[in-house]
C-alpha positions as CSV (number, residue, x, y, z in Angstrom):
1,M,-6.7,2.4,-12.0
2,I,-4.9,2.5,-8.7
3,L,-4.2,-0.4,-6.4
4,F,-3.7,0.5,-2.7
5,L,-1.3,-2.3,-1.6
6,D,-0.5,-3.5,1.9
7,F,2.4,-5.9,2.3
8,D,1.6,-7.8,5.5
9,G,-1.2,-10.3,5.1
10,V,-1.2,-9.7,1.3
11,L,2.2,-10.4,-0.1
12,H,3.3,-12.6,2.8
13,P,1.7,-13.8,6.1
14,D,0.8,-11.1,8.6
15,E,3.7,-11.9,10.9
16,A,6.4,-9.5,9.8
17,Y,8.3,-7.5,12.4
18,L,11.3,-5.1,12.4
19,V,14.3,-6.6,14.1
20,K,17.3,-4.4,14.3
21,G,15.9,-2.3,11.5
22,R,15.3,-5.2,9.2
23,P,12.0,-6.9,8.4
24,V,11.7,-10.5,9.6
25,L,8.9,-12.9,9.0
26,R,7.9,-14.9,12.1
27,A,5.7,-17.4,10.3
28,E,6.2,-20.1,7.7
29,G,7.3,-18.9,4.3
30,A,9.3,-15.9,3.2
31,L,8.8,-12.2,2.9
32,F,7.0,-11.3,-0.3
33,M,6.4,-14.9,-1.2
34,W,3.1,-14.1,-2.9
35,A,4.5,-11.0,-4.8
36,P,5.0,-13.1,-8.0
37,L,1.3,-14.0,-7.9
38,L,0.4,-10.3,-7.9
39,A,2.9,-9.4,-10.6
40,D,1.6,-12.2,-12.8
41,T,-2.0,-11.0,-12.3
42,L,-1.2,-7.4,-13.0
43,K,0.2,-8.3,-16.4
44,N,-3.4,-8.1,-17.6
45,Y,-3.7,-4.5,-16.4
46,P,-0.8,-2.6,-17.9
47,G,-2.1,0.8,-16.9
48,L,-2.6,-0.1,-13.2
49,Q,-0.6,1.9,-10.8
50,I,0.3,1.0,-7.2
51,V,0.1,3.1,-4.0
52,L,1.9,1.6,-1.0
53,S,-0.7,1.5,1.8
54,T,1.6,-0.2,4.3
55,S,3.3,0.7,7.6
56,W,6.6,-0.3,5.8
57,A,6.6,3.1,4.0
58,R,6.4,4.9,7.4
59,D,8.8,2.6,9.3
60,L,11.4,2.0,6.5
61,R,10.7,5.1,4.4
62,F,9.1,5.0,1.0
63,A,12.1,4.2,-1.3
64,R,13.3,1.3,1.0
65,A,9.8,-0.1,1.3
66,R,9.4,0.0,-2.5
67,S,12.7,-1.7,-3.0
68,F,11.4,-4.9,-1.4
69,L,9.0,-5.4,-4.3
70,P,10.0,-7.2,-7.5
71,P,11.1,-4.8,-10.3
72,D,7.9,-5.3,-12.3
73,L,5.9,-4.1,-9.3
74,Q,8.3,-1.4,-8.3
75,Q,7.9,0.4,-11.7
76,R,4.1,0.7,-11.0
77,V,4.5,2.4,-7.7
78,I,3.5,6.1,-7.8
79,G,3.4,6.9,-4.1
80,A,2.3,5.9,-0.6
81,T,-0.5,6.7,1.8
82,W,2.3,7.8,4.2
83,H,5.2,10.1,3.3
84,S,8.1,11.5,5.2
85,R,6.5,14.9,5.0
86,M,3.8,13.7,7.3
87,A,4.1,14.0,11.0
88,P,2.1,12.9,14.0
89,N,-0.4,15.4,15.3
90,D,-1.4,15.8,18.9
91,D,-3.6,12.7,18.8
92,G,-0.7,10.6,17.6
93,D,-2.3,10.3,14.2
94,F,-0.3,11.0,11.0
95,R,-1.3,14.0,9.0
96,T,0.4,15.9,6.2
97,R,1.9,19.2,7.1
98,N,1.3,21.1,3.9
99,R,-1.5,18.9,2.3
100,N,0.5,18.7,-0.9
101,T,0.7,14.9,-1.4
102,W,-0.1,13.1,-4.6
103,W,-3.5,12.2,-3.1
104,D,-4.4,15.8,-2.3
105,K,-3.4,16.9,-5.8
106,A,-5.6,14.1,-7.3
107,I,-8.6,15.2,-5.2
108,G,-7.9,18.9,-6.1
109,M,-8.1,17.9,-9.8
110,R,-11.4,16.0,-9.0
111,C,-10.1,12.8,-10.4
112,C,-10.6,11.0,-7.1
113,S,-12.8,11.4,-4.1
114,C,-12.2,9.8,-0.7
115,R,-14.1,9.0,2.5
116,G,-12.2,7.9,5.5
117,A,-11.2,4.2,5.5
118,R,-11.4,4.2,9.3
119,D,-15.1,4.4,9.3
120,E,-15.2,1.7,6.6
121,Q,-16.8,4.0,4.0
122,R,-16.0,3.5,0.3
123,L,-13.1,4.9,-1.7
124,T,-13.9,5.7,-5.3
125,S,-12.0,7.0,-8.3
126,G,-14.2,8.5,-11.0
127,A,-17.3,6.5,-11.9
128,T,-15.6,3.1,-11.3
129,P,-16.4,1.6,-8.0
130,P,-13.6,0.0,-6.0
131,I,-13.1,-3.7,-6.1
132,P,-12.4,-5.0,-2.6
133,M,-10.2,-8.0,-2.3
134,P,-10.9,-9.5,1.1
135,M,-8.4,-12.2,2.1
136,S,-7.2,-14.1,5.1
137,M,-4.2,-12.4,6.8
138,G,-2.5,-15.8,7.0
139,V,-2.7,-16.8,3.4
140,G,-2.9,-13.4,1.6
141,L,-2.8,-13.7,-2.2
142,S,-2.2,-17.4,-2.1
143,D,-5.9,-18.0,-1.2
């Protein structure tokens, strides 16, 4: 099972900004204040892997974005939906150059299938349907 994890609005309030290259939370609380809740919950799912689905991977690079997570979450991270080998196309959208990301390999092996999240279609992996976790951007996992 794979968890596509956003940081903003999930692990802390959705008010994080880069200031002089460093993330700063402009809301009450602290960055990653709800990460321990996720780590504790995932103890019941030892095989679950995490894919970073956050702008942090693009803006701070993958390794640095992953480093903000607690160690027990870091060890579950297998990739990101954005990688440095991706570049903006003419529309300003990010696309892979060589289509050789972990996701493309997974689709090629037929272990996953994907429909664009932009048009709000479903993402599935094998026969198991996704489990959406809607939450308020202000309270994230604390809700």
